[in-house]
A tleap script that builds the chain and sets N, CA, C and O, in Angstrom:
source leaprc.protein.ff14SB
mol = sequence {
  NMET ALA LEU ALA MET LYS ALA SER MET VAL
  LEU ASN GLY GLY ILE GLY ARG ARG LEU LEU
  ASN VAL ARG GLU ALA ALA GLN TYR LEU GLY
  LEU GLU VAL ASP THR VAL TYR ARG LYS ALA
  ARG LEU ARG GLU VAL PRO CYS VAL LYS VAL
  GLY ARG ALA LEU ARG PHE ASP LEU LYS ALA
  LEU GLU ARG PHE VAL GLU GLN HIE THR ILE
  GLU THR ILE CASP
}
set mol.1.N position { -10.087 -1.633 -6.648 }
set mol.1.CA position { -9.456 -1.865 -5.358 }
set mol.1.C position { -9.215 -0.543 -4.646 }
set mol.1.O position { -9.396 -0.467 -3.431 }
set mol.2.N position { -8.816 0.491 -5.357 }
set mol.2.CA position { -8.582 1.789 -4.731 }
set mol.2.C position { -9.878 2.336 -4.143 }
set mol.2.O position { -9.860 3.041 -3.135 }
set mol.3.N position { -10.986 2.012 -4.769 }
set mol.3.CA position { -12.278 2.463 -4.273 }
set mol.3.C position { -12.558 1.875 -2.889 }
set mol.3.O position { -13.121 2.551 -2.027 }
set mol.4.N position { -12.169 0.631 -2.682 }
set mol.4.CA position { -12.366 -0.002 -1.379 }
set mol.4.C position { -11.540 0.704 -0.304 }
set mol.4.O position { -12.003 0.873 0.824 }
set mol.5.N position { -10.319 1.115 -0.651 }
set mol.5.CA position { -9.477 1.817 0.313 }
set mol.5.C position { -10.073 3.182 0.644 }
set mol.5.O position { -10.057 3.594 1.804 }
set mol.6.N position { -10.595 3.882 -0.349 }
set mol.6.CA position { -11.204 5.182 -0.100 }
set mol.6.C position { -12.466 5.017 0.736 }
set mol.6.O position { -12.778 5.868 1.569 }
set mol.7.N position { -13.198 3.914 0.513 }
set mol.7.CA position { -14.394 3.661 1.308 }
set mol.7.C position { -14.018 3.433 2.766 }
set mol.7.O position { -14.733 3.878 3.664 }
set mol.8.N position { -12.901 2.742 3.014 }
set mol.8.CA position { -12.494 2.525 4.404 }
set mol.8.C position { -12.063 3.829 5.058 }
set mol.8.O position { -12.213 3.992 6.269 }
set mol.9.N position { -11.529 4.762 4.271 }
set mol.9.CA position { -11.140 6.053 4.822 }
set mol.9.C position { -12.382 6.837 5.235 }
set mol.9.O position { -12.352 7.556 6.234 }
set mol.10.N position { -13.467 6.709 4.486 }
set mol.10.CA position { -14.705 7.399 4.817 }
set mol.10.C position { -15.287 6.819 6.108 }
set mol.10.O position { -15.825 7.555 6.936 }
set mol.11.N position { -15.180 5.510 6.275 }
set mol.11.CA position { -15.719 4.864 7.465 }
set mol.11.C position { -14.931 5.215 8.718 }
set mol.11.O position { -15.380 4.927 9.828 }
set mol.12.N position { -13.771 5.830 8.560 }
set mol.12.CA position { -12.914 6.157 9.693 }
set mol.12.C position { -13.321 7.476 10.339 }
set mol.12.O position { -12.502 8.104 11.010 }
set mol.13.N position { -14.522 7.896 10.160 }
set mol.13.CA position { -15.021 9.092 10.814 }
set mol.13.C position { -14.493 10.384 10.223 }
set mol.13.O position { -14.420 11.392 10.925 }
set mol.14.N position { -14.122 10.383 8.946 }
set mol.14.CA position { -13.653 11.599 8.306 }
set mol.14.C position { -12.187 11.903 8.548 }
set mol.14.O position { -11.627 12.784 7.896 }
set mol.15.N position { -11.558 11.198 9.464 }
set mol.15.CA position { -10.139 11.454 9.738 }
set mol.15.C position { -9.303 10.961 8.574 }
set mol.15.O position { -8.395 11.663 8.129 }
set mol.16.N position { -9.588 9.778 8.075 }
set mol.16.CA position { -8.844 9.221 6.945 }
set mol.16.C position { -7.580 8.531 7.406 }
set mol.16.O position { -6.741 9.135 8.074 }
set mol.17.N position { -7.446 7.280 7.055 }
set mol.17.CA position { -6.246 6.538 7.389 }
set mol.17.C position { -5.307 6.604 6.216 }
set mol.17.O position { -5.651 6.193 5.108 }
set mol.18.N position { -4.137 7.112 6.454 }
set mol.18.CA position { -3.168 7.213 5.388 }
set mol.18.C position { -2.187 6.048 5.429 }
set mol.18.O position { -1.618 5.695 4.395 }
set mol.19.N position { -1.972 5.440 6.596 }
set mol.19.CA position { -1.037 4.337 6.730 }
set mol.19.C position { -1.796 3.011 6.791 }
set mol.19.O position { -2.733 2.851 7.573 }
set mol.20.N position { -1.376 2.075 5.956 }
set mol.20.CA position { -1.987 0.753 5.917 }
set mol.20.C position { -1.078 -0.243 6.609 }
set mol.20.O position { 0.141 -0.070 6.616 }
set mol.21.N position { -1.657 -1.286 7.194 }
set mol.21.CA position { -0.822 -2.344 7.740 }
set mol.21.C position { -0.416 -3.290 6.610 }
set mol.21.O position { -0.816 -3.091 5.463 }
set mol.22.N position { 0.362 -4.299 6.923 }
set mol.22.CA position { 0.902 -5.194 5.892 }
set mol.22.C position { -0.211 -5.930 5.162 }
set mol.22.O position { -0.169 -6.067 3.939 }
set mol.23.N position { -1.200 -6.400 5.900 }
set mol.23.CA position { -2.296 -7.134 5.269 }
set mol.23.C position { -3.066 -6.249 4.290 }
set mol.23.O position { -3.405 -6.678 3.187 }
set mol.24.N position { -3.339 -5.013 4.704 }
set mol.24.CA position { -4.072 -4.086 3.837 }
set mol.24.C position { -3.240 -3.708 2.612 }
set mol.24.O position { -3.771 -3.604 1.506 }
set mol.25.N position { -1.932 -3.502 2.810 }
set mol.25.CA position { -1.054 -3.174 1.685 }
set mol.25.C position { -0.990 -4.333 0.702 }
set mol.25.O position { -0.998 -4.124 -0.512 }
set mol.26.N position { -0.926 -5.549 1.219 }
set mol.26.CA position { -0.899 -6.730 0.354 }
set mol.26.C position { -2.180 -6.823 -0.460 }
set mol.26.O position { -2.145 -7.131 -1.652 }
set mol.27.N position { -3.299 -6.558 0.177 }
set mol.27.CA position { -4.575 -6.589 -0.532 }
set mol.27.C position { -4.620 -5.493 -1.592 }
set mol.27.O position { -5.076 -5.730 -2.711 }
set mol.28.N position { -4.155 -4.309 -1.254 }
set mol.28.CA position { -4.153 -3.182 -2.193 }
set mol.28.C position { -3.284 -3.484 -3.412 }
set mol.28.O position { -3.659 -3.164 -4.540 }
set mol.29.N position { -2.116 -4.105 -3.183 }
set mol.29.CA position { -1.182 -4.401 -4.272 }
set mol.29.C position { -1.491 -5.717 -4.984 }
set mol.29.O position { -0.936 -5.988 -6.049 }
set mol.30.N position { -2.358 -6.525 -4.415 }
set mol.30.CA position { -2.675 -7.816 -5.015 }
set mol.30.C position { -1.561 -8.828 -4.825 }
set mol.30.O position { -1.333 -9.673 -5.690 }
set mol.31.N position { -0.859 -8.747 -3.685 }
set mol.31.CA position { 0.259 -9.638 -3.390 }
set mol.31.C position { -0.016 -10.398 -2.102 }
set mol.31.O position { -0.918 -10.052 -1.340 }
set mol.32.N position { 0.772 -11.431 -1.874 }
set mol.32.CA position { 0.719 -12.157 -0.608 }
set mol.32.C position { 1.406 -11.338 0.478 }
set mol.32.O position { 2.281 -10.526 0.180 }
set mol.33.N position { 1.024 -11.541 1.716 }
set mol.33.CA position { 1.607 -10.813 2.844 }
set mol.33.C position { 3.114 -11.054 2.919 }
set mol.33.O position { 3.881 -10.117 3.142 }
set mol.34.N position { 3.544 -12.308 2.734 }
set mol.34.CA position { 4.976 -12.628 2.769 }
set mol.34.C position { 5.748 -11.868 1.693 }
set mol.34.O position { 6.876 -11.434 1.925 }
set mol.35.N position { 5.145 -11.709 0.526 }
set mol.35.CA position { 5.789 -10.985 -0.568 }
set mol.35.C position { 5.958 -9.512 -0.211 }
set mol.35.O position { 6.983 -8.911 -0.529 }
set mol.36.N position { 4.969 -8.936 0.440 }
set mol.36.CA position { 5.060 -7.533 0.849 }
set mol.36.C position { 6.166 -7.353 1.888 }
set mol.36.O position { 6.933 -6.393 1.818 }
set mol.37.N position { 6.253 -8.279 2.858 }
set mol.37.CA position { 7.338 -8.224 3.841 }
set mol.37.C position { 8.704 -8.297 3.137 }
set mol.37.O position { 9.620 -7.545 3.468 }
set mol.38.N position { 8.827 -9.209 2.169 }
set mol.38.CA position { 10.100 -9.367 1.457 }
set mol.38.C position { 10.437 -8.112 0.664 }
set mol.38.O position { 11.573 -7.639 0.710 }
set mol.39.N position { 9.473 -7.574 -0.056 }
set mol.39.CA position { 9.723 -6.366 -0.851 }
set mol.39.C position { 10.054 -5.174 0.039 }
set mol.39.O position { 10.859 -4.324 -0.340 }
set mol.40.N position { 9.444 -5.104 1.216 }
set mol.40.CA position { 9.765 -4.024 2.154 }
set mol.40.C position { 11.195 -4.197 2.680 }
set mol.40.O position { 11.943 -3.223 2.777 }
set mol.41.N position { 11.570 -5.427 3.015 }
set mol.41.CA position { 12.915 -5.693 3.516 }
set mol.41.C position { 13.977 -5.355 2.468 }
set mol.41.O position { 15.044 -4.840 2.802 }
set mol.42.N position { 13.679 -5.647 1.194 }
set mol.42.CA position { 14.601 -5.356 0.100 }
set mol.42.C position { 14.472 -3.922 -0.408 }
set mol.42.O position { 15.144 -3.528 -1.361 }
set mol.43.N position { 13.600 -3.146 0.238 }
set mol.43.CA position { 13.339 -1.743 -0.116 }
set mol.43.C position { 12.840 -1.582 -1.559 }
set mol.43.O position { 13.175 -0.621 -2.251 }
set mol.44.N position { 12.040 -2.541 -1.981 }
set mol.44.CA position { 11.428 -2.485 -3.308 }
set mol.44.C position { 10.087 -1.772 -3.279 }
set mol.44.O position { 9.590 -1.322 -4.311 }
set mol.45.N position { 9.507 -1.673 -2.091 }
set mol.45.CA position { 8.229 -0.989 -1.936 }
set mol.45.C position { 8.379 -0.018 -0.755 }
set mol.45.O position { 8.982 -0.372 0.258 }
set mol.46.N position { 7.834 1.205 -0.875 }
set mol.46.CA position { 8.009 2.195 0.205 }
set mol.46.C position { 7.231 1.805 1.459 }
set mol.46.O position { 6.072 1.396 1.389 }
set mol.47.N position { 7.894 1.942 2.608 }
set mol.47.CA position { 7.233 1.627 3.874 }
set mol.47.C position { 7.777 2.518 4.978 }
set mol.47.O position { 8.798 3.187 4.819 }
set mol.48.N position { 7.071 2.509 6.100 }
set mol.48.CA position { 7.422 3.313 7.266 }
set mol.48.C position { 7.433 2.377 8.469 }
set mol.48.O position { 6.537 1.546 8.622 }
set mol.49.N position { 8.439 2.511 9.316 }
set mol.49.CA position { 8.473 1.745 10.556 }
set mol.49.C position { 7.821 2.580 11.655 }
set mol.49.O position { 8.221 3.719 11.894 }
set mol.50.N position { 6.828 2.020 12.315 }
set mol.50.CA position { 6.191 2.652 13.459 }
set mol.50.C position { 6.425 1.697 14.625 }
set mol.50.O position { 5.708 0.712 14.801 }
set mol.51.N position { 7.438 2.012 15.407 }
set mol.51.CA position { 7.859 1.065 16.436 }
set mol.51.C position { 8.444 -0.155 15.751 }
set mol.51.O position { 9.397 -0.043 14.981 }
set mol.52.N position { 7.876 -1.323 16.030 }
set mol.52.CA position { 8.316 -2.554 15.378 }
set mol.52.C position { 7.451 -2.907 14.179 }
set mol.52.O position { 7.760 -3.846 13.447 }
set mol.53.N position { 6.380 -2.170 13.974 }
set mol.53.CA position { 5.415 -2.492 12.918 }
set mol.53.C position { 5.756 -1.773 11.621 }
set mol.53.O position { 6.257 -0.648 11.624 }
set mol.54.N position { 5.475 -2.441 10.526 }
set mol.54.CA position { 5.601 -1.816 9.206 }
set mol.54.C position { 4.265 -1.212 8.828 }
set mol.54.O position { 3.215 -1.826 9.020 }
set mol.55.N position { 4.311 -0.013 8.293 }
set mol.55.CA position { 3.115 0.642 7.773 }
set mol.55.C position { 3.431 1.135 6.373 }
set mol.55.O position { 4.582 1.430 6.050 }
set mol.56.N position { 2.401 1.222 5.546 }
set mol.56.CA position { 2.569 1.605 4.155 }
set mol.56.C position { 1.689 2.805 3.866 }
set mol.56.O position { 0.474 2.759 4.055 }
set mol.57.N position { 2.308 3.877 3.407 }
set mol.57.CA position { 1.608 5.104 3.078 }
set mol.57.C position { 0.795 4.886 1.811 }
set mol.57.O position { 1.341 4.473 0.787 }
set mol.58.N position { -0.491 5.156 1.870 }
set mol.58.CA position { -1.377 4.913 0.739 }
set mol.58.C position { -0.954 5.716 -0.478 }
set mol.58.O position { -0.949 5.187 -1.589 }
set mol.59.N position { -0.601 6.972 -0.297 }
set mol.59.CA position { -0.189 7.809 -1.432 }
set mol.59.C position { 1.118 7.308 -2.032 }
set mol.59.O position { 1.290 7.349 -3.250 }
set mol.60.N position { 2.044 6.836 -1.197 }
set mol.60.CA position { 3.307 6.291 -1.698 }
set mol.60.C position { 3.062 5.009 -2.485 }
set mol.60.O position { 3.719 4.762 -3.496 }
set mol.61.N position { 2.117 4.192 -2.022 }
set mol.61.CA position { 1.785 2.974 -2.769 }
set mol.61.C position { 1.144 3.306 -4.111 }
set mol.61.O position { 1.410 2.639 -5.111 }
set mol.62.N position { 0.303 4.332 -4.134 }
set mol.62.CA position { -0.299 4.753 -5.401 }
set mol.62.C position { 0.770 5.211 -6.381 }
set mol.62.O position { 0.719 4.870 -7.562 }
set mol.63.N position { 1.754 5.992 -5.888 }
set mol.63.CA position { 2.865 6.427 -6.747 }
set mol.63.C position { 3.688 5.238 -7.210 }
set mol.63.O position { 4.116 5.194 -8.364 }
set mol.64.N position { 3.915 4.271 -6.324 }
set mol.64.CA position { 4.667 3.066 -6.652 }
set mol.64.C position { 3.993 2.321 -7.802 }
set mol.64.O position { 4.660 1.901 -8.747 }
set mol.65.N position { 2.691 2.159 -7.723 }
set mol.65.CA position { 1.948 1.459 -8.773 }
set mol.65.C position { 2.028 2.241 -10.088 }
set mol.65.O position { 2.239 1.650 -11.147 }
set mol.66.N position { 1.859 3.562 -10.026 }
set mol.66.CA position { 1.935 4.381 -11.231 }
set mol.66.C position { 3.308 4.296 -11.876 }
set mol.66.O position { 3.408 4.199 -13.099 }
set mol.67.N position { 4.368 4.331 -11.078 }
set mol.67.CA position { 5.730 4.304 -11.599 }
set mol.67.C position { 6.101 2.934 -12.173 }
set mol.67.O position { 6.979 2.849 -13.031 }
set mol.68.N position { 5.454 1.872 -11.717 }
set mol.68.CA position { 5.786 0.540 -12.172 }
set mol.68.C position { 4.754 -0.039 -13.137 }
set mol.68.O position { 4.758 -1.236 -13.423 }
set mol.69.N position { 3.889 0.808 -13.622 }
set mol.69.CA position { 2.912 0.382 -14.606 }
set mol.69.C position { 3.546 0.321 -15.984 }
set mol.69.O position { 4.207 1.264 -16.420 }
set mol.70.N position { 3.338 -0.787 -16.659 }
set mol.70.CA position { 3.901 -0.974 -18.000 }
set mol.70.C position { 2.807 -0.610 -19.010 }
set mol.70.O position { 1.719 -1.185 -19.015 }
set mol.71.N position { 3.134 0.354 -19.852 }
set mol.71.CA position { 2.183 0.806 -20.871 }
set mol.71.C position { 2.102 -0.220 -21.996 }
set mol.71.O position { 3.068 -0.926 -22.285 }
set mol.72.N position { 0.937 -0.285 -22.620 }
set mol.72.CA position { 0.768 -1.186 -23.763 }
set mol.72.C position { 1.338 -0.538 -25.018 }
set mol.72.O position { 1.391 0.686 -25.135 }
set mol.73.N position { 1.754 -1.363 -25.930 }
set mol.73.CA position { 2.275 -0.881 -27.212 }
set mol.73.C position { 1.134 -0.931 -28.217 }
set mol.73.O position { 0.499 -1.969 -28.403 }
set mol.74.N position { 0.885 0.192 -28.856 }
set mol.74.CA position { -0.207 0.252 -29.847 }
set mol.74.C position { 0.308 -0.054 -31.225 }
set mol.74.O position { -0.461 -0.051 -32.186 }
savepdb mol mol.pdb
quit
């Protein structure tokens, strides 16, 4: 899934999009859009307000996933 996000950054003319909209963040996290809105409202997932719109920093989402990853027990 991260590869798809990096591919979209390449298609953006080399500028690179760092902020994702709610739909893109939901796809990246594997969640429903409503769940992402709820987690953002409860401050469970990092987000940025741009005017009235919610945006999600790709690097912050990557850190969020890394911090909430449960390691397997060997």
